[in-house]
KOLGU-4560 file (N, C-alpha, C; in nm, 3 decimals, padded with zeros to 5 digits):
<recs>
<n_xx: 04.191 n_yy: -01.998 n_zz: 08.289 ca_xx: 04.115 ca_yy: -01.884 ca_zz: 08.238 c_xx: 04.205 c_yy: -01.760 c_zz: 08.238 mol: A seq: 1 type: MET>
<n_xx: 04.205 n_yy: -01.689 n_zz: 08.129 ca_xx: 04.285 ca_yy: -01.568 ca_zz: 08.115 c_xx: 04.211 c_yy: -01.448 c_zz: 08.174 mol: A seq: 2 type: THR>
<n_xx: 04.281 n_yy: -01.370 n_zz: 08.254 ca_xx: 04.220 ca_yy: -01.251 ca_zz: 08.312 c_xx: 04.219 c_yy: -01.139 c_zz: 08.209 mol: A seq: 3 type: SER>
<n_xx: 04.113 n_yy: -01.060 n_zz: 08.212 ca_xx: 04.104 ca_yy: -00.942 ca_zz: 08.126 c_xx: 04.127 c_yy: -00.820 c_zz: 08.216 mol: A seq: 4 type: VAL>
<n_xx: 04.231 n_yy: -00.746 n_zz: 08.184 ca_xx: 04.266 ca_yy: -00.628 ca_zz: 08.261 c_xx: 04.207 c_yy: -00.505 c_zz: 08.195 mol: A seq: 5 type: TYR>
<n_xx: 04.170 n_yy: -00.405 n_zz: 08.276 ca_xx: 04.105 ca_yy: -00.285 ca_zz: 08.224 c_xx: 04.168 c_yy: -00.160 c_zz: 08.284 mol: A seq: 6 type: CYS>
<n_xx: 04.160 n_yy: -00.054 n_zz: 08.206 ca_xx: 04.194 ca_yy: 00.080 ca_zz: 08.252 c_xx: 04.062 c_yy: 00.156 c_zz: 08.258 mol: A seq: 7 type: LEU>
<n_xx: 04.027 n_yy: 00.206 n_zz: 08.375 ca_xx: 03.901 ca_yy: 00.278 ca_zz: 08.394 c_xx: 03.931 c_yy: 00.427 c_zz: 08.402 mol: A seq: 8 type: VAL>
<n_xx: 03.861 n_yy: 00.505 n_zz: 08.319 ca_xx: 03.872 ca_yy: 00.650 ca_zz: 08.319 c_xx: 03.756 c_yy: 00.708 c_zz: 08.397 mol: A seq: 9 type: LEU>
<n_xx: 03.785 n_yy: 00.805 n_zz: 08.483 ca_xx: 03.680 ca_yy: 00.869 ca_zz: 08.561 c_xx: 03.722 c_yy: 01.013 c_zz: 08.590 mol: A seq: 10 type: CYS>
<n_xx: 03.644 n_yy: 01.108 n_zz: 08.541 ca_xx: 03.675 ca_yy: 01.249 ca_zz: 08.566 c_xx: 03.616 c_yy: 01.294 c_zz: 08.700 mol: A seq: 11 type: SER>
<n_xx: 03.688 n_yy: 01.386 n_zz: 08.765 ca_xx: 03.648 ca_yy: 01.437 ca_zz: 08.897 c_xx: 03.658 c_yy: 01.590 c_zz: 08.895 mol: A seq: 12 type: CYS>
<n_xx: 03.578 n_yy: 01.657 n_zz: 08.979 ca_xx: 03.577 ca_yy: 01.803 ca_zz: 08.976 c_xx: 03.702 c_yy: 01.869 c_zz: 09.034 mol: A seq: 13 type: PRO>
<n_xx: 03.776 n_yy: 01.798 n_zz: 09.120 ca_xx: 03.892 ca_yy: 01.860 ca_zz: 09.184 c_xx: 03.983 c_yy: 01.752 c_zz: 09.242 mol: A seq: 14 type: ASP>
<n_xx: 04.102 n_yy: 01.796 n_zz: 09.286 ca_xx: 04.200 ca_yy: 01.701 ca_zz: 09.340 c_xx: 04.154 c_yy: 01.637 c_zz: 09.470 mol: A seq: 15 type: GLU>
<n_xx: 04.081 n_yy: 01.711 n_zz: 09.551 ca_xx: 04.036 ca_yy: 01.655 ca_zz: 09.678 c_xx: 03.944 c_yy: 01.536 c_zz: 09.656 mol: A seq: 16 type: GLU>
<n_xx: 03.841 n_yy: 01.553 n_zz: 09.572 ca_xx: 03.750 ca_yy: 01.442 ca_zz: 09.547 c_xx: 03.821 c_yy: 01.329 c_zz: 09.472 mol: A seq: 17 type: SER>
<n_xx: 03.913 n_yy: 01.363 n_zz: 09.382 ca_xx: 03.989 ca_yy: 01.261 ca_zz: 09.311 c_xx: 04.070 c_yy: 01.176 c_zz: 09.409 mol: A seq: 18 type: ALA>
<n_xx: 04.134 n_yy: 01.241 n_zz: 09.505 ca_xx: 04.212 ca_yy: 01.168 ca_zz: 09.604 c_xx: 04.128 c_yy: 01.077 c_zz: 09.690 mol: A seq: 19 type: GLY>
<n_xx: 04.013 n_yy: 01.126 n_zz: 09.732 ca_xx: 03.922 ca_yy: 01.045 ca_zz: 09.814 c_xx: 03.876 c_yy: 00.923 c_zz: 09.736 mol: A seq: 20 type: ILE>
<n_xx: 03.836 n_yy: 00.943 n_zz: 09.610 ca_xx: 03.790 ca_yy: 00.832 ca_zz: 09.528 c_xx: 03.903 c_yy: 00.733 c_zz: 09.500 mol: A seq: 21 type: LEU>
<n_xx: 04.021 n_yy: 00.784 n_zz: 09.468 ca_xx: 04.135 ca_yy: 00.696 ca_zz: 09.439 c_xx: 04.168 c_yy: 00.608 c_zz: 09.559 mol: A seq: 22 type: ALA>
<n_xx: 04.175 n_yy: 00.669 n_zz: 09.676 ca_xx: 04.206 ca_yy: 00.592 ca_zz: 09.797 c_xx: 04.098 c_yy: 00.489 c_zz: 09.826 mol: A seq: 23 type: GLU>
<n_xx: 03.973 n_yy: 00.525 n_zz: 09.808 ca_xx: 03.864 ca_yy: 00.431 ca_zz: 09.831 c_xx: 03.869 c_yy: 00.312 c_zz: 09.738 mol: A seq: 24 type: GLY>
<n_xx: 03.901 n_yy: 00.337 n_zz: 09.611 ca_xx: 03.910 ca_yy: 00.227 ca_zz: 09.514 c_xx: 04.023 c_yy: 00.130 c_zz: 09.549 mol: A seq: 25 type: LEU>
<n_xx: 04.138 n_yy: 00.184 n_zz: 09.588 ca_xx: 04.251 ca_yy: 00.099 ca_zz: 09.621 c_xx: 04.228 c_yy: 00.028 c_zz: 09.755 mol: A seq: 26 type: VAL>
<n_xx: 04.182 n_yy: 00.101 n_zz: 09.856 ca_xx: 04.157 ca_yy: 00.039 ca_zz: 09.986 c_xx: 04.050 c_yy: -00.069 c_zz: 09.977 mol: A seq: 27 type: GLU>
<n_xx: 03.952 n_yy: -00.050 n_zz: 09.888 ca_xx: 03.846 ca_yy: -00.149 ca_zz: 09.869 c_xx: 03.884 c_yy: -00.261 c_zz: 09.776 mol: A seq: 28 type: GLY>
<n_xx: 04.008 n_yy: -00.262 n_zz: 09.730 ca_xx: 04.060 ca_yy: -00.364 ca_zz: 09.638 c_xx: 03.981 c_yy: -00.370 c_zz: 09.507 mol: A seq: 29 type: ARG>
<n_xx: 03.927 n_yy: -00.256 n_zz: 09.467 ca_xx: 03.857 ca_yy: -00.246 ca_zz: 09.340 c_xx: 03.952 c_yy: -00.203 c_zz: 09.229 mol: A seq: 30 type: LEU>
<n_xx: 04.064 n_yy: -00.143 n_zz: 09.265 ca_xx: 04.168 ca_yy: -00.104 ca_zz: 09.170 c_xx: 04.303 c_yy: -00.128 c_zz: 09.236 mol: A seq: 31 type: ALA>
<n_xx: 04.400 n_yy: -00.171 n_zz: 09.156 ca_xx: 04.534 ca_yy: -00.195 ca_zz: 09.208 c_xx: 04.610 c_yy: -00.064 c_zz: 09.224 mol: A seq: 32 type: ALA>
<n_xx: 04.587 n_yy: 00.027 n_zz: 09.133 ca_xx: 04.657 ca_yy: 00.155 ca_zz: 09.131 c_xx: 04.566 c_yy: 00.256 c_zz: 09.062 mol: A seq: 33 type: CYS>
<n_xx: 04.564 n_yy: 00.377 n_zz: 09.113 ca_xx: 04.488 ca_yy: 00.484 ca_zz: 09.050 c_xx: 04.580 c_yy: 00.604 c_zz: 09.034 mol: A seq: 34 type: VAL>
<n_xx: 04.600 n_yy: 00.646 n_zz: 08.911 ca_xx: 04.675 ca_yy: 00.769 ca_zz: 08.883 c_xx: 04.577 c_yy: 00.885 c_zz: 08.882 mol: A seq: 35 type: ASN>
<n_xx: 04.619 n_yy: 00.997 n_zz: 08.938 ca_xx: 04.539 ca_yy: 01.119 ca_zz: 08.936 c_xx: 04.609 c_yy: 01.218 c_zz: 08.844 mol: A seq: 36 type: ILE>
<n_xx: 04.543 n_yy: 01.251 n_zz: 08.735 ca_xx: 04.599 ca_yy: 01.343 ca_zz: 08.637 c_xx: 04.530 c_yy: 01.478 c_zz: 08.655 mol: A seq: 37 type: VAL>
<n_xx: 04.604 n_yy: 01.576 n_zz: 08.701 ca_xx: 04.549 ca_yy: 01.710 ca_zz: 08.723 c_xx: 04.558 c_yy: 01.792 c_zz: 08.595 mol: A seq: 38 type: SER>
<n_xx: 04.484 n_yy: 01.901 n_zz: 08.591 ca_xx: 04.493 ca_yy: 01.994 ca_zz: 08.480 c_xx: 04.419 c_yy: 01.952 c_zz: 08.354 mol: A seq: 39 type: GLY>
<n_xx: 04.322 n_yy: 01.864 n_zz: 08.369 ca_xx: 04.242 ca_yy: 01.821 ca_zz: 08.254 c_xx: 04.135 c_yy: 01.926 c_zz: 08.228 mol: A seq: 40 type: VAL>
<n_xx: 04.115 n_yy: 01.960 n_zz: 08.104 ca_xx: 04.011 ca_yy: 02.056 ca_zz: 08.066 c_xx: 03.907 c_yy: 01.981 c_zz: 07.985 mol: A seq: 41 type: ARG>
<n_xx: 03.783 n_yy: 01.985 n_zz: 08.031 ca_xx: 03.675 ca_yy: 01.912 ca_zz: 07.966 c_xx: 03.575 c_yy: 02.008 c_zz: 07.904 mol: A seq: 42 type: SER>
<n_xx: 03.528 n_yy: 01.973 n_zz: 07.786 ca_xx: 03.425 ca_yy: 02.048 ca_zz: 07.715 c_xx: 03.317 c_yy: 01.947 c_zz: 07.679 mol: A seq: 43 type: VAL>
<n_xx: 03.193 n_yy: 01.973 n_zz: 07.722 ca_xx: 03.087 ca_yy: 01.874 ca_zz: 07.703 c_xx: 02.950 c_yy: 01.941 c_zz: 07.706 mol: A seq: 44 type: TYR>
<n_xx: 02.851 n_yy: 01.868 n_zz: 07.659 ca_xx: 02.712 ca_yy: 01.914 ca_zz: 07.669 c_xx: 02.650 c_yy: 01.856 c_zz: 07.794 mol: A seq: 45 type: LEU>
<n_xx: 02.585 n_yy: 01.940 n_zz: 07.873 ca_xx: 02.513 ca_yy: 01.894 ca_zz: 07.992 c_xx: 02.380 c_yy: 01.965 c_zz: 07.997 mol: A seq: 46 type: TRP>
<n_xx: 02.274 n_yy: 01.887 n_zz: 07.990 ca_xx: 02.137 ca_yy: 01.939 ca_zz: 07.993 c_xx: 02.118 c_yy: 02.047 c_zz: 07.887 mol: A seq: 47 type: GLN>
<n_xx: 02.172 n_yy: 02.020 n_zz: 07.768 ca_xx: 02.153 ca_yy: 02.109 ca_zz: 07.653 c_xx: 02.246 c_yy: 02.228 c_zz: 07.645 mol: A seq: 48 type: GLY>
<n_xx: 02.332 n_yy: 02.246 n_zz: 07.743 ca_xx: 02.422 ca_yy: 02.363 ca_zz: 07.744 c_xx: 02.567 c_yy: 02.318 c_zz: 07.730 mol: A seq: 49 type: ALA>
<n_xx: 02.646 n_yy: 02.398 n_zz: 07.660 ca_xx: 02.788 ca_yy: 02.372 ca_zz: 07.647 c_xx: 02.857 c_yy: 02.408 c_zz: 07.779 mol: A seq: 50 type: LEU>
<n_xx: 02.929 n_yy: 02.313 n_zz: 07.834 ca_xx: 03.000 ca_yy: 02.333 ca_zz: 07.961 c_xx: 03.150 c_yy: 02.320 c_zz: 07.938 mol: A seq: 51 type: GLU>
<n_xx: 03.226 n_yy: 02.395 n_zz: 08.015 ca_xx: 03.372 ca_yy: 02.386 ca_zz: 08.014 c_xx: 03.416 c_yy: 02.384 c_zz: 08.160 mol: A seq: 52 type: LYS>
<n_xx: 03.500 n_yy: 02.287 n_zz: 08.194 ca_xx: 03.543 ca_yy: 02.282 ca_zz: 08.333 c_xx: 03.682 c_yy: 02.222 c_zz: 08.347 mol: A seq: 53 type: SER>
<n_xx: 03.750 n_yy: 02.266 n_zz: 08.451 ca_xx: 03.879 ca_yy: 02.207 ca_zz: 08.489 c_xx: 03.848 c_yy: 02.085 c_zz: 08.574 mol: A seq: 54 type: ALA>
<n_xx: 03.913 n_yy: 01.975 n_zz: 08.544 ca_xx: 03.887 ca_yy: 01.851 ca_zz: 08.616 c_xx: 04.018 c_yy: 01.777 c_zz: 08.641 mol: A seq: 55 type: GLU>
<n_xx: 04.008 n_yy: 01.671 n_zz: 08.718 ca_xx: 04.115 ca_yy: 01.574 ca_zz: 08.734 c_xx: 04.064 c_yy: 01.443 c_zz: 08.674 mol: A seq: 56 type: CYS>
<n_xx: 04.155 n_yy: 01.365 n_zz: 08.620 ca_xx: 04.117 ca_yy: 01.238 ca_zz: 08.560 c_xx: 04.179 c_yy: 01.125 c_zz: 08.638 mol: A seq: 57 type: LEU>
<n_xx: 04.096 n_yy: 01.029 n_zz: 08.678 ca_xx: 04.145 ca_yy: 00.908 ca_zz: 08.742 c_xx: 04.171 c_yy: 00.802 c_zz: 08.636 mol: A seq: 58 type: LEU>
<n_xx: 04.284 n_yy: 00.733 n_zz: 08.647 ca_xx: 04.318 ca_yy: 00.619 ca_zz: 08.563 c_xx: 04.335 c_yy: 00.500 c_zz: 08.657 mol: A seq: 59 type: LEU>
<n_xx: 04.234 n_yy: 00.415 n_zz: 08.663 ca_xx: 04.234 ca_yy: 00.303 ca_zz: 08.757 c_xx: 04.260 c_yy: 00.172 c_zz: 08.685 mol: A seq: 60 type: ALA>
<n_xx: 04.353 n_yy: 00.093 n_zz: 08.737 ca_xx: 04.384 ca_yy: -00.037 ca_zz: 08.679 c_xx: 04.314 c_yy: -00.146 c_zz: 08.760 mol: A seq: 61 type: LYS>
<n_xx: 04.240 n_yy: -00.233 n_zz: 08.689 ca_xx: 04.162 ca_yy: -00.336 ca_zz: 08.756 c_xx: 04.140 c_yy: -00.455 c_zz: 08.664 mol: A seq: 62 type: THR>
<n_xx: 04.062 n_yy: -00.550 n_zz: 08.711 ca_xx: 04.018 ca_yy: -00.663 ca_zz: 08.630 c_xx: 03.876 c_yy: -00.639 c_zz: 08.581 mol: A seq: 63 type: LEU>
<n_xx: 03.846 n_yy: -00.688 n_zz: 08.463 ca_xx: 03.710 ca_yy: -00.675 ca_zz: 08.409 c_xx: 03.607 c_yy: -00.734 c_zz: 08.506 mol: A seq: 64 type: GLU>
<n_xx: 03.643 n_yy: -00.840 n_zz: 08.575 ca_xx: 03.551 ca_yy: -00.905 ca_zz: 08.668 c_xx: 03.515 c_yy: -00.815 c_zz: 08.787 mol: A seq: 65 type: SER>
<n_xx: 03.595 n_yy: -00.713 n_zz: 08.814 ca_xx: 03.569 ca_yy: -00.622 ca_zz: 08.926 c_xx: 03.491 c_yy: -00.497 c_zz: 08.882 mol: A seq: 66 type: ARG>
<n_xx: 03.467 n_yy: -00.482 n_zz: 08.751 ca_xx: 03.401 ca_yy: -00.362 ca_zz: 08.700 c_xx: 03.263 c_yy: -00.336 c_zz: 08.761 mol: A seq: 67 type: LEU>
<n_xx: 03.175 n_yy: -00.435 n_zz: 08.772 ca_xx: 03.043 ca_yy: -00.404 ca_zz: 08.830 c_xx: 03.052 c_yy: -00.343 c_zz: 08.970 mol: A seq: 68 type: PRO>
<n_xx: 03.139 n_yy: -00.399 n_zz: 09.054 ca_xx: 03.155 ca_yy: -00.344 ca_zz: 09.190 c_xx: 03.220 c_yy: -00.207 c_zz: 09.187 mol: A seq: 69 type: GLU>
<n_xx: 03.320 n_yy: -00.191 n_zz: 09.101 ca_xx: 03.389 ca_yy: -00.062 ca_zz: 09.089 c_xx: 03.291 c_yy: 00.046 c_zz: 09.044 mol: A seq: 70 type: LEU>
<n_xx: 03.211 n_yy: 00.016 n_zz: 08.943 ca_xx: 03.113 ca_yy: 00.113 ca_zz: 08.893 c_xx: 03.011 c_yy: 00.149 c_zz: 09.001 mol: A seq: 71 type: GLN>
<n_xx: 02.961 n_yy: 00.049 n_zz: 09.071 ca_xx: 02.862 ca_yy: 00.074 ca_zz: 09.176 c_xx: 02.922 c_yy: 00.161 c_zz: 09.286 mol: A seq: 72 type: ALA>
<n_xx: 03.046 n_yy: 00.133 n_zz: 09.324 ca_xx: 03.111 ca_yy: 00.210 ca_zz: 09.430 c_xx: 03.131 c_yy: 00.355 c_zz: 09.385 mol: A seq: 73 type: TRP>
<n_xx: 03.179 n_yy: 00.373 n_zz: 09.261 ca_xx: 03.199 ca_yy: 00.510 ca_zz: 09.211 c_xx: 03.067 c_yy: 00.586 c_zz: 09.203 mol: A seq: 74 type: LEU>
<n_xx: 02.962 n_yy: 00.523 n_zz: 09.154 ca_xx: 02.832 ca_yy: 00.591 ca_zz: 09.145 c_xx: 02.784 c_yy: 00.635 c_zz: 09.283 mol: A seq: 75 type: LYS>
<n_xx: 02.809 n_yy: 00.555 n_zz: 09.383 ca_xx: 02.764 ca_yy: 00.587 ca_zz: 09.519 c_xx: 02.846 c_yy: 00.700 c_zz: 09.582 mol: A seq: 76 type: GLU>
<n_xx: 02.976 n_yy: 00.706 n_zz: 09.554 ca_xx: 03.064 ca_yy: 00.800 ca_zz: 09.622 c_xx: 03.106 c_yy: 00.922 c_zz: 09.540 mol: A seq: 77 type: HIS>
<n_xx: 03.078 n_yy: 00.921 n_zz: 09.412 ca_xx: 03.122 ca_yy: 01.030 ca_zz: 09.323 c_xx: 03.035 c_yy: 01.154 c_zz: 09.343 mol: A seq: 78 type: HIS>
<n_xx: 03.094 n_yy: 01.274 n_zz: 09.342 ca_xx: 03.015 ca_yy: 01.396 ca_zz: 09.360 c_xx: 02.927 c_yy: 01.432 c_zz: 09.239 mol: A seq: 79 type: PRO>
<n_xx: 02.958 n_yy: 01.378 n_zz: 09.121 ca_xx: 02.878 ca_yy: 01.411 ca_zz: 09.003 c_xx: 02.749 c_yy: 01.329 c_zz: 09.000 mol: A seq: 80 type: TYR>
<n_xx: 02.644 n_yy: 01.392 n_zz: 08.948 ca_xx: 02.516 ca_yy: 01.323 ca_zz: 08.928 c_xx: 02.531 c_yy: 01.208 c_zz: 08.829 mol: A seq: 81 type: GLU>
<n_xx: 02.609 n_yy: 01.230 n_zz: 08.725 ca_xx: 02.634 ca_yy: 01.129 ca_zz: 08.621 c_xx: 02.785 c_yy: 01.120 c_zz: 08.598 mol: A seq: 82 type: LEU>
<n_xx: 02.855 n_yy: 01.037 n_zz: 08.676 ca_xx: 03.001 ca_yy: 01.031 ca_zz: 08.661 c_xx: 03.043 c_yy: 00.960 c_zz: 08.533 mol: A seq: 83 type: PRO>
<n_xx: 03.153 n_yy: 01.007 n_zz: 08.478 ca_xx: 03.216 ca_yy: 00.938 ca_zz: 08.365 c_xx: 03.286 c_yy: 00.815 c_zz: 08.419 mol: A seq: 84 type: GLU>
<n_xx: 03.243 n_yy: 00.698 n_zz: 08.376 ca_xx: 03.308 ca_yy: 00.573 ca_zz: 08.414 c_xx: 03.320 c_yy: 00.492 c_zz: 08.285 mol: A seq: 85 type: ILE>
<n_xx: 03.440 n_yy: 00.490 n_zz: 08.228 ca_xx: 03.464 ca_yy: 00.424 ca_zz: 08.101 c_xx: 03.577 c_yy: 00.323 c_zz: 08.119 mol: A seq: 86 type: ILE>
<n_xx: 03.552 n_yy: 00.198 n_zz: 08.082 ca_xx: 03.653 ca_yy: 00.094 ca_zz: 08.093 c_xx: 03.709 c_yy: 00.060 c_zz: 07.955 mol: A seq: 87 type: ALA>
<n_xx: 03.840 n_yy: 00.056 n_zz: 07.947 ca_xx: 03.910 ca_yy: 00.022 ca_zz: 07.823 c_xx: 03.992 c_yy: -00.105 c_zz: 07.849 mol: A seq: 88 type: ILE>
<n_xx: 03.972 n_yy: -00.209 n_zz: 07.769 ca_xx: 04.054 ca_yy: -00.330 ca_zz: 07.789 c_xx: 04.202 c_yy: -00.300 c_zz: 07.764 mol: A seq: 89 type: PRO>
<n_xx: 04.287 n_yy: -00.357 n_zz: 07.847 ca_xx: 04.431 ca_yy: -00.346 ca_zz: 07.829 c_xx: 04.473 c_yy: -00.460 c_zz: 07.738 mol: A seq: 90 type: ILE>
<n_xx: 04.518 n_yy: -00.427 n_zz: 07.619 ca_xx: 04.554 ca_yy: -00.528 ca_zz: 07.520 c_xx: 04.686 c_yy: -00.598 c_zz: 07.552 mol: A seq: 91 type: GLN>
<n_xx: 04.779 n_yy: -00.524 n_zz: 07.611 ca_xx: 04.910 ca_yy: -00.580 ca_zz: 07.638 c_xx: 04.976 c_yy: -00.499 c_zz: 07.748 mol: A seq: 92 type: SER>
<n_xx: 05.070 n_yy: -00.561 n_zz: 07.815 ca_xx: 05.144 ca_yy: -00.492 ca_zz: 07.919 c_xx: 05.250 c_yy: -00.584 c_zz: 07.976 mol: A seq: 93 type: GLY>
<n_xx: 05.335 n_yy: -00.530 n_zz: 08.060 ca_xx: 05.437 ca_yy: -00.610 ca_zz: 08.126 c_xx: 05.366 c_yy: -00.721 c_zz: 08.204 mol: A seq: 94 type: LEU>
<n_xx: 05.391 n_yy: -00.848 n_zz: 08.173 ca_xx: 05.317 ca_yy: -00.956 ca_zz: 08.238 c_xx: 05.321 c_yy: -00.950 c_zz: 08.391 mol: A seq: 95 type: PRO>
<n_xx: 05.435 n_yy: -00.917 n_zz: 08.447 ca_xx: 05.445 ca_yy: -00.910 ca_zz: 08.594 c_xx: 05.357 c_yy: -00.800 c_zz: 08.651 mol: A seq: 96 type: GLU>
<n_xx: 05.347 n_yy: -00.688 n_zz: 08.580 ca_xx: 05.262 ca_yy: -00.578 ca_zz: 08.626 c_xx: 05.115 c_yy: -00.619 c_zz: 08.619 mol: A seq: 97 type: TYR>
<n_xx: 05.076 n_yy: -00.683 n_zz: 08.510 ca_xx: 04.938 ca_yy: -00.728 ca_zz: 08.496 c_xx: 04.903 c_yy: -00.830 c_zz: 08.604 mol: A seq: 98 type: LEU>
<n_xx: 04.994 n_yy: -00.921 n_zz: 08.633 ca_xx: 04.971 ca_yy: -01.019 ca_zz: 08.741 c_xx: 04.954 c_yy: -00.948 c_zz: 08.874 mol: A seq: 99 type: GLU>
<n_xx: 05.034 n_yy: -00.842 n_zz: 08.897 ca_xx: 05.023 ca_yy: -00.765 ca_zz: 09.021 c_xx: 04.885 c_yy: -00.702 c_zz: 09.033 mol: A seq: 100 type: TRP>
<n_xx: 04.831 n_yy: -00.650 n_zz: 08.922 ca_xx: 04.695 ca_yy: -00.595 ca_zz: 08.924 c_xx: 04.598 c_yy: -00.701 c_zz: 08.974 mol: A seq: 101 type: ILE>
<n_xx: 04.605 n_yy: -00.820 n_zz: 08.914 ca_xx: 04.515 ca_yy: -00.928 ca_zz: 08.953 c_xx: 04.527 c_yy: -00.964 c_zz: 09.100 mol: A seq: 102 type: GLY>
<n_xx: 04.650 n_yy: -00.968 n_zz: 09.150 ca_xx: 04.674 ca_yy: -01.000 ca_zz: 09.291 c_xx: 04.611 c_yy: -00.894 c_zz: 09.382 mol: A seq: 103 type: THR>
<n_xx: 04.625 n_yy: -00.769 n_zz: 09.345 ca_xx: 04.575 ca_yy: -00.660 ca_zz: 09.429 c_xx: 04.423 c_yy: -00.652 c_zz: 09.435 mol: A seq: 104 type: CYS>
<n_xx: 04.356 n_yy: -00.683 n_zz: 09.326 ca_xx: 04.211 ca_yy: -00.663 ca_zz: 09.322 c_xx: 04.131 c_yy: -00.791 c_zz: 09.347 mol: A seq: 105 type: VAL>
<n_xx: 04.200 n_yy: -00.902 n_zz: 09.368 ca_xx: 04.130 ca_yy: -01.026 ca_zz: 09.400 c_xx: 04.095 c_yy: -01.023 c_zz: 09.548 mol: A seq: 106 type: THR>
<n_xx: 03.966 n_yy: -01.034 n_zz: 09.581 ca_xx: 03.928 ca_yy: -01.031 ca_zz: 09.723 c_xx: 03.997 c_yy: -01.143 c_zz: 09.800 mol: A seq: 107 type: PRO>
<n_xx: 04.040 n_yy: -01.110 n_zz: 09.922 ca_xx: 04.109 ca_yy: -01.211 ca_zz: 10.003 c_xx: 04.012 c_yy: -01.292 c_zz: 10.086 mol: A seq: 108 type: SER>
</recs>
């Protein structure tokens, strides 16, 4: 069976919460690696009003099979009422890196 690898995007209000979430995802073996991208500017509608905010973006690498647990964990620990959790399939990548992702997120 071929594994499906995913990149999960998740915006956070600040670096502190981003760091806490990133560490929790990796320590919980829900993501192999999480990049924290600072300086993201988001513009969106929330409850009918235009909002603008500075955020950090998490880029988490995982397996599609781990998405339900990853989403549940983020919903429970994220400071936002409605967190952005978007999974994008990884179409291609260095095979050794993709295998490493699978090794890291497979429960022992």
